[in-house]
Chimera marker file (.cmm) of the C-alpha trace (Angstrom):
<marker_set name="trace">
<marker id="1" x="0.000" y="0.000" z="0.000" r="1" g="1" b="0" radius="0.5"/>
<marker id="2" x="1.338" y="3.416" z="-0.943" r="1" g="1" b="0" radius="0.5"/>
<marker id="3" x="1.271" y="5.722" z="2.061" r="1" g="1" b="0" radius="0.5"/>
<marker id="4" x="3.122" y="8.726" z="0.737" r="1" g="1" b="0" radius="0.5"/>
<marker id="5" x="4.367" y="9.944" z="-2.628" r="1" g="1" b="0" radius="0.5"/>
<marker id="6" x="7.473" y="12.075" z="-2.328" r="1" g="1" b="0" radius="0.5"/>
<marker id="7" x="10.260" y="12.613" z="-4.853" r="1" g="1" b="0" radius="0.5"/>
<marker id="8" x="13.618" y="11.311" z="-3.624" r="1" g="1" b="0" radius="0.5"/>
<marker id="9" x="17.104" y="11.895" z="-4.949" r="1" g="1" b="0" radius="0.5"/>
<marker id="10" x="19.251" y="8.849" z="-5.601" r="1" g="1" b="0" radius="0.5"/>
<marker id="11" x="21.184" y="9.526" z="-2.380" r="1" g="1" b="0" radius="0.5"/>
<marker id="12" x="17.946" y="9.621" z="-0.385" r="1" g="1" b="0" radius="0.5"/>
<marker id="13" x="16.867" y="6.338" z="-1.981" r="1" g="1" b="0" radius="0.5"/>
<marker id="14" x="20.147" y="4.735" z="-0.895" r="1" g="1" b="0" radius="0.5"/>
<marker id="15" x="19.473" y="5.859" z="2.674" r="1" g="1" b="0" radius="0.5"/>
<marker id="16" x="15.858" y="4.699" z="2.457" r="1" g="1" b="0" radius="0.5"/>
<marker id="17" x="16.771" y="1.129" z="1.469" r="1" g="1" b="0" radius="0.5"/>
<marker id="18" x="19.377" y="0.705" z="4.212" r="1" g="1" b="0" radius="0.5"/>
<marker id="19" x="19.068" y="-2.630" z="5.974" r="1" g="1" b="0" radius="0.5"/>
<marker id="20" x="16.842" y="-4.074" z="3.253" r="1" g="1" b="0" radius="0.5"/>
<marker id="21" x="17.452" y="-7.112" z="1.078" r="1" g="1" b="0" radius="0.5"/>
<marker id="22" x="18.254" y="-4.948" z="-1.952" r="1" g="1" b="0" radius="0.5"/>
<marker id="23" x="20.584" y="-2.483" z="-0.198" r="1" g="1" b="0" radius="0.5"/>
<marker id="24" x="23.842" y="-3.622" z="-1.807" r="1" g="1" b="0" radius="0.5"/>
<marker id="25" x="22.389" y="-3.669" z="-5.325" r="1" g="1" b="0" radius="0.5"/>
<marker id="26" x="20.757" y="-0.253" z="-5.024" r="1" g="1" b="0" radius="0.5"/>
<marker id="27" x="23.659" y="1.498" z="-3.308" r="1" g="1" b="0" radius="0.5"/>
<marker id="28" x="26.131" y="-0.025" z="-5.759" r="1" g="1" b="0" radius="0.5"/>
<marker id="29" x="24.119" y="1.316" z="-8.673" r="1" g="1" b="0" radius="0.5"/>
<marker id="30" x="23.725" y="4.762" z="-7.113" r="1" g="1" b="0" radius="0.5"/>
<marker id="31" x="27.440" y="5.107" z="-6.321" r="1" g="1" b="0" radius="0.5"/>
<marker id="32" x="28.202" y="4.769" z="-10.035" r="1" g="1" b="0" radius="0.5"/>
<marker id="33" x="26.291" y="7.968" z="-10.761" r="1" g="1" b="0" radius="0.5"/>
<marker id="34" x="26.253" y="10.072" z="-7.621" r="1" g="1" b="0" radius="0.5"/>
<marker id="35" x="29.127" y="11.110" z="-5.365" r="1" g="1" b="0" radius="0.5"/>
<marker id="36" x="27.153" y="13.197" z="-2.844" r="1" g="1" b="0" radius="0.5"/>
<marker id="37" x="26.578" y="12.176" z="0.746" r="1" g="1" b="0" radius="0.5"/>
<marker id="38" x="23.055" y="12.302" z="2.202" r="1" g="1" b="0" radius="0.5"/>
<marker id="39" x="23.727" y="15.470" z="4.208" r="1" g="1" b="0" radius="0.5"/>
<marker id="40" x="25.167" y="17.205" z="1.131" r="1" g="1" b="0" radius="0.5"/>
<marker id="41" x="22.148" y="16.229" z="-0.968" r="1" g="1" b="0" radius="0.5"/>
<marker id="42" x="19.760" y="17.535" z="1.678" r="1" g="1" b="0" radius="0.5"/>
<marker id="43" x="21.673" y="20.820" z="1.916" r="1" g="1" b="0" radius="0.5"/>
<marker id="44" x="21.785" y="21.043" z="-1.886" r="1" g="1" b="0" radius="0.5"/>
<marker id="45" x="18.006" y="20.575" z="-2.127" r="1" g="1" b="0" radius="0.5"/>
<marker id="46" x="17.412" y="23.154" z="0.594" r="1" g="1" b="0" radius="0.5"/>
<marker id="47" x="19.602" y="25.728" z="-1.182" r="1" g="1" b="0" radius="0.5"/>
<marker id="48" x="17.823" y="25.126" z="-4.477" r="1" g="1" b="0" radius="0.5"/>
<marker id="49" x="14.380" y="25.463" z="-2.928" r="1" g="1" b="0" radius="0.5"/>
<marker id="50" x="15.490" y="28.514" z="-0.914" r="1" g="1" b="0" radius="0.5"/>
<marker id="51" x="16.093" y="30.337" z="-4.196" r="1" g="1" b="0" radius="0.5"/>
<marker id="52" x="12.305" y="30.867" z="-4.174" r="1" g="1" b="0" radius="0.5"/>
<marker id="53" x="11.973" y="30.461" z="-7.918" r="1" g="1" b="0" radius="0.5"/>
<marker id="54" x="8.348" y="29.907" z="-8.898" r="1" g="1" b="0" radius="0.5"/>
<marker id="55" x="9.347" y="27.544" z="-11.695" r="1" g="1" b="0" radius="0.5"/>
<marker id="56" x="11.530" y="25.356" z="-9.458" r="1" g="1" b="0" radius="0.5"/>
<marker id="57" x="9.586" y="22.709" z="-7.562" r="1" g="1" b="0" radius="0.5"/>
<marker id="58" x="10.798" y="19.803" z="-5.449" r="1" g="1" b="0" radius="0.5"/>
<marker id="59" x="10.721" y="17.349" z="-8.361" r="1" g="1" b="0" radius="0.5"/>
<marker id="60" x="12.902" y="19.645" z="-10.472" r="1" g="1" b="0" radius="0.5"/>
<marker id="61" x="15.312" y="20.114" z="-7.557" r="1" g="1" b="0" radius="0.5"/>
<marker id="62" x="15.663" y="16.326" z="-7.186" r="1" g="1" b="0" radius="0.5"/>
<marker id="63" x="16.461" y="15.958" z="-10.893" r="1" g="1" b="0" radius="0.5"/>
<marker id="64" x="19.044" y="18.747" z="-10.658" r="1" g="1" b="0" radius="0.5"/>
<marker id="65" x="20.696" y="16.933" z="-7.738" r="1" g="1" b="0" radius="0.5"/>
<marker id="66" x="20.705" y="13.595" z="-9.562" r="1" g="1" b="0" radius="0.5"/>
<marker id="67" x="21.964" y="14.915" z="-12.898" r="1" g="1" b="0" radius="0.5"/>
<marker id="68" x="24.166" y="17.850" z="-11.773" r="1" g="1" b="0" radius="0.5"/>
<marker id="69" x="23.956" y="19.714" z="-15.117" r="1" g="1" b="0" radius="0.5"/>
<marker id="70" x="27.057" y="21.670" z="-16.061" r="1" g="1" b="0" radius="0.5"/>
<marker id="71" x="25.550" y="24.339" z="-18.300" r="1" g="1" b="0" radius="0.5"/>
<marker id="72" x="22.281" y="26.012" z="-19.212" r="1" g="1" b="0" radius="0.5"/>
<marker id="73" x="21.639" y="23.621" z="-22.094" r="1" g="1" b="0" radius="0.5"/>
<marker id="74" x="21.750" y="20.577" z="-19.801" r="1" g="1" b="0" radius="0.5"/>
<marker id="75" x="19.716" y="22.404" z="-17.162" r="1" g="1" b="0" radius="0.5"/>
<marker id="76" x="16.976" y="23.305" z="-19.641" r="1" g="1" b="0" radius="0.5"/>
<marker id="77" x="16.550" y="19.615" z="-20.480" r="1" g="1" b="0" radius="0.5"/>
<marker id="78" x="15.360" y="19.083" z="-16.912" r="1" g="1" b="0" radius="0.5"/>
<marker id="79" x="12.936" y="21.987" z="-17.238" r="1" g="1" b="0" radius="0.5"/>
<marker id="80" x="11.524" y="20.858" z="-20.581" r="1" g="1" b="0" radius="0.5"/>
<marker id="81" x="7.964" y="21.669" z="-19.511" r="1" g="1" b="0" radius="0.5"/>
<marker id="82" x="8.794" y="25.313" z="-18.688" r="1" g="1" b="0" radius="0.5"/>
<marker id="83" x="11.303" y="27.926" z="-19.798" r="1" g="1" b="0" radius="0.5"/>
<marker id="84" x="13.792" y="29.342" z="-17.330" r="1" g="1" b="0" radius="0.5"/>
<marker id="85" x="14.954" y="32.882" z="-17.896" r="1" g="1" b="0" radius="0.5"/>
<marker id="86" x="18.651" y="33.746" z="-17.836" r="1" g="1" b="0" radius="0.5"/>
<marker id="87" x="18.628" y="34.938" z="-14.222" r="1" g="1" b="0" radius="0.5"/>
<marker id="88" x="16.916" y="31.778" z="-12.947" r="1" g="1" b="0" radius="0.5"/>
<marker id="89" x="19.345" y="29.589" z="-14.874" r="1" g="1" b="0" radius="0.5"/>
<marker id="90" x="22.316" y="31.510" z="-13.488" r="1" g="1" b="0" radius="0.5"/>
<marker id="91" x="21.100" y="31.169" z="-9.884" r="1" g="1" b="0" radius="0.5"/>
<marker id="92" x="20.576" y="27.420" z="-10.198" r="1" g="1" b="0" radius="0.5"/>
<marker id="93" x="23.953" y="26.868" z="-11.879" r="1" g="1" b="0" radius="0.5"/>
<marker id="94" x="25.689" y="28.839" z="-9.102" r="1" g="1" b="0" radius="0.5"/>
<marker id="95" x="24.212" y="26.499" z="-6.486" r="1" g="1" b="0" radius="0.5"/>
<marker id="96" x="25.270" y="23.463" z="-8.540" r="1" g="1" b="0" radius="0.5"/>
<marker id="97" x="28.866" y="24.729" z="-8.670" r="1" g="1" b="0" radius="0.5"/>
<marker id="98" x="28.970" y="24.828" z="-4.861" r="1" g="1" b="0" radius="0.5"/>
<marker id="99" x="28.386" y="21.072" z="-4.716" r="1" g="1" b="0" radius="0.5"/>
<marker id="100" x="30.628" y="19.847" z="-7.550" r="1" g="1" b="0" radius="0.5"/>
<link id1="1" id2="2" r="1" g="1" b="0" radius="0.2"/>
<link id1="2" id2="3" r="1" g="1" b="0" radius="0.2"/>
<link id1="3" id2="4" r="1" g="1" b="0" radius="0.2"/>
<link id1="4" id2="5" r="1" g="1" b="0" radius="0.2"/>
<link id1="5" id2="6" r="1" g="1" b="0" radius="0.2"/>
<link id1="6" id2="7" r="1" g="1" b="0" radius="0.2"/>
<link id1="7" id2="8" r="1" g="1" b="0" radius="0.2"/>
<link id1="8" id2="9" r="1" g="1" b="0" radius="0.2"/>
<link id1="9" id2="10" r="1" g="1" b="0" radius="0.2"/>
<link id1="10" id2="11" r="1" g="1" b="0" radius="0.2"/>
<link id1="11" id2="12" r="1" g="1" b="0" radius="0.2"/>
<link id1="12" id2="13" r="1" g="1" b="0" radius="0.2"/>
<link id1="13" id2="14" r="1" g="1" b="0" radius="0.2"/>
<link id1="14" id2="15" r="1" g="1" b="0" radius="0.2"/>
<link id1="15" id2="16" r="1" g="1" b="0" radius="0.2"/>
<link id1="16" id2="17" r="1" g="1" b="0" radius="0.2"/>
<link id1="17" id2="18" r="1" g="1" b="0" radius="0.2"/>
<link id1="18" id2="19" r="1" g="1" b="0" radius="0.2"/>
<link id1="19" id2="20" r="1" g="1" b="0" radius="0.2"/>
<link id1="20" id2="21" r="1" g="1" b="0" radius="0.2"/>
<link id1="21" id2="22" r="1" g="1" b="0" radius="0.2"/>
<link id1="22" id2="23" r="1" g="1" b="0" radius="0.2"/>
<link id1="23" id2="24" r="1" g="1" b="0" radius="0.2"/>
<link id1="24" id2="25" r="1" g="1" b="0" radius="0.2"/>
<link id1="25" id2="26" r="1" g="1" b="0" radius="0.2"/>
<link id1="26" id2="27" r="1" g="1" b="0" radius="0.2"/>
<link id1="27" id2="28" r="1" g="1" b="0" radius="0.2"/>
<link id1="28" id2="29" r="1" g="1" b="0" radius="0.2"/>
<link id1="29" id2="30" r="1" g="1" b="0" radius="0.2"/>
<link id1="30" id2="31" r="1" g="1" b="0" radius="0.2"/>
<link id1="31" id2="32" r="1" g="1" b="0" radius="0.2"/>
<link id1="32" id2="33" r="1" g="1" b="0" radius="0.2"/>
<link id1="33" id2="34" r="1" g="1" b="0" radius="0.2"/>
<link id1="34" id2="35" r="1" g="1" b="0" radius="0.2"/>
<link id1="35" id2="36" r="1" g="1" b="0" radius="0.2"/>
<link id1="36" id2="37" r="1" g="1" b="0" radius="0.2"/>
<link id1="37" id2="38" r="1" g="1" b="0" radius="0.2"/>
<link id1="38" id2="39" r="1" g="1" b="0" radius="0.2"/>
<link id1="39" id2="40" r="1" g="1" b="0" radius="0.2"/>
<link id1="40" id2="41" r="1" g="1" b="0" radius="0.2"/>
<link id1="41" id2="42" r="1" g="1" b="0" radius="0.2"/>
<link id1="42" id2="43" r="1" g="1" b="0" radius="0.2"/>
<link id1="43" id2="44" r="1" g="1" b="0" radius="0.2"/>
<link id1="44" id2="45" r="1" g="1" b="0" radius="0.2"/>
<link id1="45" id2="46" r="1" g="1" b="0" radius="0.2"/>
<link id1="46" id2="47" r="1" g="1" b="0" radius="0.2"/>
<link id1="47" id2="48" r="1" g="1" b="0" radius="0.2"/>
<link id1="48" id2="49" r="1" g="1" b="0" radius="0.2"/>
<link id1="49" id2="50" r="1" g="1" b="0" radius="0.2"/>
<link id1="50" id2="51" r="1" g="1" b="0" radius="0.2"/>
<link id1="51" id2="52" r="1" g="1" b="0" radius="0.2"/>
<link id1="52" id2="53" r="1" g="1" b="0" radius="0.2"/>
<link id1="53" id2="54" r="1" g="1" b="0" radius="0.2"/>
<link id1="54" id2="55" r="1" g="1" b="0" radius="0.2"/>
<link id1="55" id2="56" r="1" g="1" b="0" radius="0.2"/>
<link id1="56" id2="57" r="1" g="1" b="0" radius="0.2"/>
<link id1="57" id2="58" r="1" g="1" b="0" radius="0.2"/>
<link id1="58" id2="59" r="1" g="1" b="0" radius="0.2"/>
<link id1="59" id2="60" r="1" g="1" b="0" radius="0.2"/>
<link id1="60" id2="61" r="1" g="1" b="0" radius="0.2"/>
<link id1="61" id2="62" r="1" g="1" b="0" radius="0.2"/>
<link id1="62" id2="63" r="1" g="1" b="0" radius="0.2"/>
<link id1="63" id2="64" r="1" g="1" b="0" radius="0.2"/>
<link id1="64" id2="65" r="1" g="1" b="0" radius="0.2"/>
<link id1="65" id2="66" r="1" g="1" b="0" radius="0.2"/>
<link id1="66" id2="67" r="1" g="1" b="0" radius="0.2"/>
<link id1="67" id2="68" r="1" g="1" b="0" radius="0.2"/>
<link id1="68" id2="69" r="1" g="1" b="0" radius="0.2"/>
<link id1="69" id2="70" r="1" g="1" b="0" radius="0.2"/>
<link id1="70" id2="71" r="1" g="1" b="0" radius="0.2"/>
<link id1="71" id2="72" r="1" g="1" b="0" radius="0.2"/>
<link id1="72" id2="73" r="1" g="1" b="0" radius="0.2"/>
<link id1="73" id2="74" r="1" g="1" b="0" radius="0.2"/>
<link id1="74" id2="75" r="1" g="1" b="0" radius="0.2"/>
<link id1="75" id2="76" r="1" g="1" b="0" radius="0.2"/>
<link id1="76" id2="77" r="1" g="1" b="0" radius="0.2"/>
<link id1="77" id2="78" r="1" g="1" b="0" radius="0.2"/>
<link id1="78" id2="79" r="1" g="1" b="0" radius="0.2"/>
<link id1="79" id2="80" r="1" g="1" b="0" radius="0.2"/>
<link id1="80" id2="81" r="1" g="1" b="0" radius="0.2"/>
<link id1="81" id2="82" r="1" g="1" b="0" radius="0.2"/>
<link id1="82" id2="83" r="1" g="1" b="0" radius="0.2"/>
<link id1="83" id2="84" r="1" g="1" b="0" radius="0.2"/>
<link id1="84" id2="85" r="1" g="1" b="0" radius="0.2"/>
<link id1="85" id2="86" r="1" g="1" b="0" radius="0.2"/>
<link id1="86" id2="87" r="1" g="1" b="0" radius="0.2"/>
<link id1="87" id2="88" r="1" g="1" b="0" radius="0.2"/>
<link id1="88" id2="89" r="1" g="1" b="0" radius="0.2"/>
<link id1="89" id2="90" r="1" g="1" b="0" radius="0.2"/>
<link id1="90" id2="91" r="1" g="1" b="0" radius="0.2"/>
<link id1="91" id2="92" r="1" g="1" b="0" radius="0.2"/>
<link id1="92" id2="93" r="1" g="1" b="0" radius="0.2"/>
<link id1="93" id2="94" r="1" g="1" b="0" radius="0.2"/>
<link id1="94" id2="95" r="1" g="1" b="0" radius="0.2"/>
<link id1="95" id2="96" r="1" g="1" b="0" radius="0.2"/>
<link id1="96" id2="97" r="1" g="1" b="0" radius="0.2"/>
<link id1="97" id2="98" r="1" g="1" b="0" radius="0.2"/>
<link id1="98" id2="99" r="1" g="1" b="0" radius="0.2"/>
<link id1="99" id2="100" r="1" g="1" b="0" radius="0.2"/>
</marker_set>
């Protein structure tokens, strides 16, 4: 039964499956793609959401954390359903650079 639907970054998923039967498989897969620790990912998400951009929701923030785009072109692929203006793109990319 589904109790709650909440977007999770790959790092949060790794923490969520701790002590389960699939822990080693999931964490092994996640480590191939993501180098952040749980605390870093949580801080990263908080900084992104604290930008108070109307177009940036929690799901977008999770995708930014998982993909870590390096430029505006990669970032705009995440926001395919909306268009970010130059200022919004710049603010998000500045936060990303802090965590690379």
